[in-house]
C-alpha positions as CSV (number, residue, x, y, z in Angstrom):
1,X,14.4,27.4,58.6
2,X,11.9,30.2,58.1
3,X,10.6,28.4,55.0
4,X,10.1,25.2,57.0
5,X,8.2,27.0,59.7
6,X,5.9,28.7,57.2
7,X,5.2,25.5,55.2
8,X,1.8,23.9,55.3
9,X,3.0,20.5,56.5
10,X,4.8,22.1,59.5
11,X,1.7,24.1,60.4
12,X,-0.5,21.1,60.2
13,X,1.8,19.0,62.4
14,X,2.0,21.8,64.8
15,X,-1.7,22.0,65.0
16,X,-1.9,18.3,65.8
17,X,0.7,18.5,68.6
18,X,-0.7,21.7,70.1
19,X,-4.2,20.4,70.0
20,X,-3.4,17.1,71.7
21,X,-1.3,18.8,74.5
22,X,-4.0,21.4,75.1
23,X,-6.8,18.8,75.2
24,X,-4.9,16.6,77.6
25,X,-4.2,19.6,79.9
26,X,-7.8,20.7,79.8
27,X,-9.0,17.2,80.7
28,X,-6.9,17.3,83.9
29,X,-7.9,20.8,85.0
30,X,-11.6,21.4,85.7
31,X,-11.4,25.2,85.4
32,X,-10.2,24.8,81.8
33,X,-13.7,23.7,80.7
34,X,-14.3,27.3,79.6
35,X,-11.3,27.0,77.4
36,X,-12.8,23.9,75.9
37,X,-16.1,25.7,75.3
38,X,-14.1,28.2,73.1
39,X,-12.3,25.3,71.3
40,X,-15.5,23.4,70.4
41,X,-17.1,26.7,69.4
42,X,-14.2,27.7,67.2
43,X,-14.1,24.2,65.6
44,X,-17.8,24.4,64.9
45,X,-17.6,27.8,63.3
46,X,-14.5,26.9,61.1
47,X,-16.1,23.6,60.2
48,X,-19.2,25.3,59.0
49,X,-17.2,27.7,56.8
50,X,-15.2,24.8,55.3
51,X,-18.3,22.7,54.8
52,X,-20.1,25.6,53.1
53,X,-17.2,26.0,50.7
54,X,-16.9,22.4,49.7
55,X,-19.8,22.5,47.1
56,X,-18.3,25.6,45.6
57,X,-15.0,23.9,45.2
58,X,-16.7,20.9,43.6
59,X,-18.6,23.1,41.1
60,X,-15.6,25.4,40.5
61,X,-13.3,22.6,39.5
62,X,-15.3,19.8,38.0
63,X,-17.7,21.8,35.8
64,X,-15.0,23.8,34.0
65,X,-12.8,20.7,33.7
66,X,-15.6,18.8,31.9
67,X,-16.2,21.7,29.5
68,X,-12.5,21.8,28.7
69,X,-12.6,18.1,27.8
70,X,-15.0,18.9,25.0
71,X,-16.2,15.8,23.1
72,X,-14.2,13.5,25.4
73,X,-16.1,14.6,28.5
74,X,-18.5,11.7,28.7
75,X,-15.8,9.1,28.1
76,X,-13.5,10.5,30.7
77,X,-16.3,10.6,33.3
78,X,-17.1,7.0,32.6
79,X,-13.5,5.9,33.0
80,X,-13.2,7.8,36.2
81,X,-16.3,6.1,37.7
82,X,-15.1,2.7,36.6
83,X,-11.7,2.9,38.1
84,X,-13.1,4.4,41.3
85,X,-15.5,1.5,41.7
86,X,-12.9,-1.1,40.8
87,X,-10.5,0.4,43.4
88,X,-13.1,0.5,46.2
89,X,-14.3,-3.1,45.5
90,X,-10.8,-4.3,45.1
91,X,-10.0,-2.8,48.5
92,X,-13.1,-4.4,50.0
93,X,-12.1,-7.9,48.7
94,X,-8.5,-7.4,50.0
95,X,-9.9,-6.6,53.4
96,X,-12.3,-9.5,53.3
97,X,-9.4,-11.9,52.5
98,X,-7.3,-10.4,55.4
99,X,-10.3,-10.7,57.7
100,X,-10.8,-14.4,57.1
101,X,-7.0,-15.0,57.5
102,X,-6.3,-12.9,60.6
103,X,-9.4,-12.2,62.7
104,X,-9.9,-15.8,64.0
105,X,-6.3,-15.6,65.4
106,X,-6.7,-12.3,67.2
107,X,-7.7,-11.8,70.8
108,X,-10.0,-8.7,70.6
109,X,-11.4,-6.8,73.5
110,X,-15.2,-6.4,73.0
111,X,-15.8,-3.4,75.2
112,X,-15.0,0.3,74.8
113,X,-14.6,2.7,77.7
114,X,-16.9,5.6,78.0
115,X,-15.7,9.0,76.9
116,X,-15.6,12.3,78.7
117,X,-18.3,14.6,77.4
118,X,-17.2,17.7,75.5
119,X,-18.4,21.0,76.8
120,X,-21.3,22.6,74.9
121,X,-20.8,25.0,72.1
122,X,-21.1,28.6,73.4
123,X,-23.2,29.6,70.4
124,X,-24.3,27.5,67.4
125,X,-23.5,29.1,64.1
126,X,-25.2,27.3,61.2
127,X,-24.0,28.1,57.7
128,X,-26.1,25.8,55.4
129,X,-24.5,24.8,52.1
130,X,-26.0,26.2,49.0
131,X,-26.5,22.5,48.1
132,X,-25.3,19.1,49.3
133,X,-21.9,17.8,48.1
134,X,-23.6,15.1,46.0
135,X,-26.0,17.7,44.5
136,X,-23.0,19.8,43.6
137,X,-21.2,16.9,42.1
138,X,-24.3,15.9,39.9
139,X,-24.9,19.6,39.1
140,X,-21.3,20.0,38.0
141,X,-21.4,16.9,35.8
142,X,-24.7,17.8,34.1
143,X,-23.8,21.5,33.6
144,X,-20.3,20.5,32.3
145,X,-21.8,18.0,29.8
146,X,-24.6,20.3,28.8
147,X,-22.2,23.1,28.0
148,X,-20.1,20.8,26.0
149,X,-23.0,19.4,24.0
150,X,-24.5,22.8,23.3
151,X,-21.2,24.5,22.7
152,X,-22.3,27.3,25.1
153,X,-19.1,29.3,25.0
154,X,-20.3,32.2,27.2
155,X,-21.3,29.8,30.0
156,X,-17.9,28.0,29.6
157,X,-16.2,31.4,30.2
158,X,-18.4,32.1,33.3
159,X,-17.4,28.7,34.7
160,X,-13.7,29.5,34.1
161,X,-14.0,32.8,35.9
162,X,-15.9,31.0,38.7
163,X,-13.0,28.6,39.1
164,X,-10.6,31.5,39.5
165,X,-12.8,32.9,42.3
166,X,-12.9,29.6,44.0
167,X,-9.2,29.3,43.8
168,X,-8.8,32.6,45.6
169,X,-11.2,31.4,48.3
170,X,-9.2,28.3,48.8
171,X,-5.9,30.1,48.9
172,X,-6.9,33.0,51.1
173,X,-9.4,31.4,53.4
174,X,-9.6,27.6,53.5
175,X,-5.9,26.8,53.7
176,X,-4.9,29.4,56.3
177,X,-7.6,28.2,58.8
178,X,-7.0,24.5,58.3
179,X,-4.2,24.3,61.0
180,X,-6.5,25.9,63.5
181,X,-9.4,23.5,62.6
182,X,-7.1,20.5,63.0
183,X,-5.7,21.8,66.3
184,X,-9.3,22.1,67.6
185,X,-10.2,18.7,66.4
186,X,-7.3,16.9,68.1
187,X,-7.8,19.0,71.2
188,X,-11.4,17.7,71.5
189,X,-10.3,14.1,70.9
190,X,-7.6,14.3,73.6
191,X,-10.0,16.0,76.0
192,X,-12.8,13.5,75.7
193,X,-10.4,10.6,76.0
194,X,-10.5,9.0,72.5
195,X,-6.7,9.2,72.2
196,X,-5.8,7.9,75.6
197,X,-8.7,5.5,76.4
198,X,-10.4,4.1,73.3
199,X,-7.5,3.7,71.0
200,X,-5.7,0.9,73.0
201,X,-8.9,-1.2,73.0
202,X,-8.8,-1.9,69.3
203,X,-5.1,-1.1,68.7
204,X,-4.4,-4.4,67.0
205,X,-7.3,-4.1,64.6
206,X,-6.4,-0.5,63.7
207,X,-2.8,-1.3,63.1
208,X,-3.8,-4.1,60.8
209,X,-6.2,-1.8,58.9
210,X,-3.5,0.9,58.6
211,X,-1.0,-1.6,57.2
212,X,-3.8,-2.6,54.7
213,X,-4.1,1.1,53.7
214,X,-0.5,1.4,52.9
215,X,-0.5,-1.9,51.0
216,X,-3.5,-0.8,48.9
217,X,-2.0,2.6,48.2
218,X,1.3,1.0,47.1
219,X,-0.6,-1.3,44.8
220,X,-2.6,1.6,43.3
221,X,0.5,3.7,42.6
222,X,2.3,0.7,41.2
223,X,-0.5,-0.1,38.8
224,X,-0.9,3.6,37.9
225,X,2.8,3.8,37.2
226,X,2.8,0.7,34.9
227,X,-0.3,1.9,33.0
228,X,0.7,5.5,32.5
229,X,4.4,4.8,32.0
230,X,5.3,7.6,34.4
231,X,7.0,7.5,37.8
232,X,4.3,7.4,40.5
233,X,6.8,8.6,43.1
234,X,6.6,12.0,41.4
235,X,3.0,12.1,42.5
236,X,3.0,10.5,46.0
237,X,6.0,12.6,47.2
238,X,3.8,15.7,47.1
239,X,0.9,14.2,49.0
240,X,2.3,14.7,52.6
241,X,0.3,17.9,53.4
242,X,-2.9,16.3,52.0
243,X,-2.4,13.1,54.0
244,X,-1.9,15.1,57.2
245,X,-4.9,17.3,56.5
246,X,-7.0,14.3,55.9
247,X,-5.9,12.8,59.3
248,X,-6.9,16.1,61.0
249,X,-10.2,16.8,59.2
250,X,-11.4,13.2,58.7
251,X,-13.0,14.4,55.5
252,X,-12.1,13.9,51.9
253,X,-14.2,16.9,51.0
254,X,-12.6,19.2,53.6
255,X,-9.2,18.1,52.4
256,X,-10.0,18.8,48.7
257,X,-8.3,22.2,48.7
258,X,-5.0,20.9,49.9
259,X,-5.2,17.8,47.7
260,X,-5.6,20.0,44.6
261,X,-2.6,22.0,45.7
262,X,-0.5,18.9,46.2
263,X,-1.5,17.2,42.9
264,X,-0.7,20.4,40.9
265,X,2.9,20.2,42.1
266,X,3.4,16.9,40.3
267,X,5.3,17.0,37.0
268,X,3.7,13.8,35.7
269,X,0.0,14.7,36.2
270,X,-1.7,16.7,33.5
271,X,-3.3,19.9,34.8
272,X,-6.6,19.2,33.1
273,X,-6.8,15.7,34.7
274,X,-6.0,17.1,38.1
275,X,-8.7,19.7,37.9
276,X,-11.2,17.1,36.7
277,X,-10.1,14.0,38.7
278,X,-9.1,15.2,42.1
279,X,-12.5,16.9,43.0
280,X,-14.4,14.0,41.4
281,X,-12.5,11.3,43.2
282,X,-12.7,13.1,46.5
283,X,-16.4,12.3,46.4
284,X,-16.6,8.9,44.6
285,X,-13.3,7.1,45.5
286,X,-13.3,6.0,49.2
287,X,-11.0,2.9,49.0
288,X,-9.5,3.4,52.5
289,X,-12.9,3.8,54.1
290,X,-14.3,0.7,52.3
291,X,-11.2,-1.4,53.3
292,X,-11.7,-0.3,56.9
293,X,-15.4,-0.9,57.0
294,X,-15.1,-4.4,55.6
295,X,-12.4,-5.5,58.1
296,X,-14.3,-3.9,61.0
297,X,-17.7,-5.4,60.3
298,X,-16.0,-8.8,60.2
299,X,-14.3,-8.0,63.5
300,X,-17.5,-6.9,65.2
301,X,-19.4,-9.9,63.9
302,X,-16.7,-12.1,65.5
303,X,-16.9,-10.2,68.8
304,X,-20.7,-10.0,69.2
305,X,-22.0,-12.9,67.3
306,X,-19.2,-15.4,67.6
307,X,-18.5,-15.9,63.9
308,X,-17.5,-14.0,60.7
309,X,-20.3,-13.7,58.1
310,X,-20.2,-16.3,55.3
311,X,-18.2,-15.8,52.2
312,X,-21.3,-15.4,50.0
313,X,-22.7,-12.8,52.4
314,X,-19.4,-10.8,52.4
315,X,-19.0,-10.9,48.6
316,X,-22.5,-9.4,48.2
317,X,-21.7,-6.8,51.0
318,X,-18.5,-5.8,49.2
319,X,-20.0,-5.5,45.8
320,X,-22.9,-3.3,47.1
321,X,-20.6,-1.3,49.4
322,X,-18.5,-0.2,46.4
323,X,-21.7,1.3,44.9
324,X,-22.7,3.0,48.2
325,X,-19.1,4.4,48.5
326,X,-19.5,6.2,45.2
327,X,-22.6,7.9,46.5
328,X,-21.3,8.4,50.1
329,X,-20.5,12.0,51.1
330,X,-16.8,12.8,51.6
331,X,-17.3,13.8,55.2
332,X,-16.3,12.1,58.6
333,X,-18.0,8.7,58.8
334,X,-19.7,9.2,55.4
335,X,-19.1,5.7,54.1
336,X,-20.3,3.9,57.2
337,X,-23.3,6.1,57.6
338,X,-24.3,5.7,53.9
339,X,-24.0,1.9,54.2
340,X,-25.9,1.4,57.5
341,X,-28.7,-0.2,55.5
342,X,-26.2,-2.8,54.2
343,X,-24.9,-3.5,57.7
344,X,-28.3,-4.1,59.2
345,X,-30.0,-5.6,56.1
346,X,-27.3,-7.9,54.8
347,X,-25.1,-8.6,57.8
348,X,-28.1,-8.4,60.2
349,X,-26.3,-6.4,62.8
350,X,-28.5,-5.3,65.8
351,X,-28.3,-1.9,67.5
352,X,-25.4,-3.0,69.7
353,X,-23.4,-4.2,66.6
354,X,-24.2,-1.0,64.7
355,X,-23.1,1.1,67.7
356,X,-19.8,-0.8,68.1
357,X,-19.2,-0.6,64.4
358,X,-19.6,3.2,64.4
359,X,-17.4,3.5,67.4
360,X,-14.3,1.6,66.2
361,X,-14.8,3.1,62.7
362,X,-14.6,6.5,64.2
363,X,-11.3,5.6,66.0
364,X,-9.4,5.4,62.7
365,X,-11.7,7.3,60.3
366,X,-9.0,9.9,59.8
367,X,-6.5,7.3,58.5
368,X,-9.1,5.8,56.1
369,X,-9.8,9.3,54.8
370,X,-6.0,9.8,54.3
371,X,-5.9,6.6,52.3
372,X,-8.8,7.8,50.2
373,X,-7.2,11.2,49.5
374,X,-3.7,9.8,48.7
375,X,-5.2,7.1,46.5
376,X,-6.9,9.8,44.4
377,X,-3.5,10.8,43.1
378,X,-2.9,7.3,41.8
379,X,-6.3,7.3,40.0
380,X,-5.6,10.7,38.5
381,X,-2.3,9.3,37.2
382,X,-4.3,6.5,35.6
383,X,-6.6,9.2,34.0
384,X,-3.5,11.0,32.7
385,X,-2.2,7.8,31.2
386,X,-5.6,7.0,29.6
387,X,-5.8,10.5,28.1
388,X,-2.3,10.2,26.6
389,X,-2.9,6.6,25.3
390,X,-6.1,7.7,23.5
391,X,-4.7,11.0,22.2
392,X,-7.0,13.1,24.2
393,X,-5.3,16.4,23.9
394,X,-5.0,19.1,26.5
395,X,-7.6,21.9,26.3
396,X,-6.2,25.2,25.0
397,X,-6.4,26.8,28.4
398,X,-3.8,24.3,29.6
399,X,-1.4,24.6,26.7
């Protein structure tokens, strides 16, 4: 029993439940506004710490992983980018097909009730990242490839030591504060009314999208299992804590520490592919968010403009969205924010359409993120299969 109570999944679930109950209670009692001031402040501070650490995690895992791949680094990076793009575009076309088949038959409410405003943060603590997540990703790739090409052994050793430092930061700081951060997040959602007021408005659409997430994840793991010749259940069964964390943080980047921990428990994933693939896919593989956005833009178009965009327009939107998803930050709403130019430029949404799109996307952003994170395990299994099929041996540090 003690082992269960101390486990990460239990602490994460407890954070969700406690946060919702506290937020609902605070919303009914006016003098608890001070309590909510503390909650939003604590969330802001912890969020800043987690956000600051994300580029460090990206550099600490991706750069050393590339150097360990040696002469195969460029090829593995290319394979990872290709399967991430194919997965995202495939999810987009799947959502598009579902949209044409289902949306015309749905009765969708077109208005969303206003939310209760959260109290102000007591004090604003800003902890700027040393660089953006995408900058860290590009930096890691370039440094990793450069070290490999120049055979800079000393730099490779420094990167290895830096990875160990980052591992300690993740273990001793990030993971222990995650349940508190999740509790504060759900407390705020319950207080402002997102859970009790907005969710029922688009419940049908959200349920359809969530079913789509599970179908797509199942397909990814099925294909990964066939290609790699390994049991995909041995990967997905460890992803519970990562899925819950993603639901609470709404950020692939913020979930990275837990996702790494989950993937490393799998007996069928190679350690070097985990260290290389999981941090990389956390930033370039956003299949759940892409699936969600495609279905939602079609829904909003039907609501506001009376029709779904033409098939040609949607195909162009999906193909470009896959590219934008690779460059989108793994933060809450990152995909839709990165692709606003596509929404207004290709789909010709006005301000009202854009605002409604952002609103309903936010209602389920956490589940789209959970799909992204869990899908990363399937893509890492594909990388493992590719490495085995092409006799790409493990680096000495993993033997």
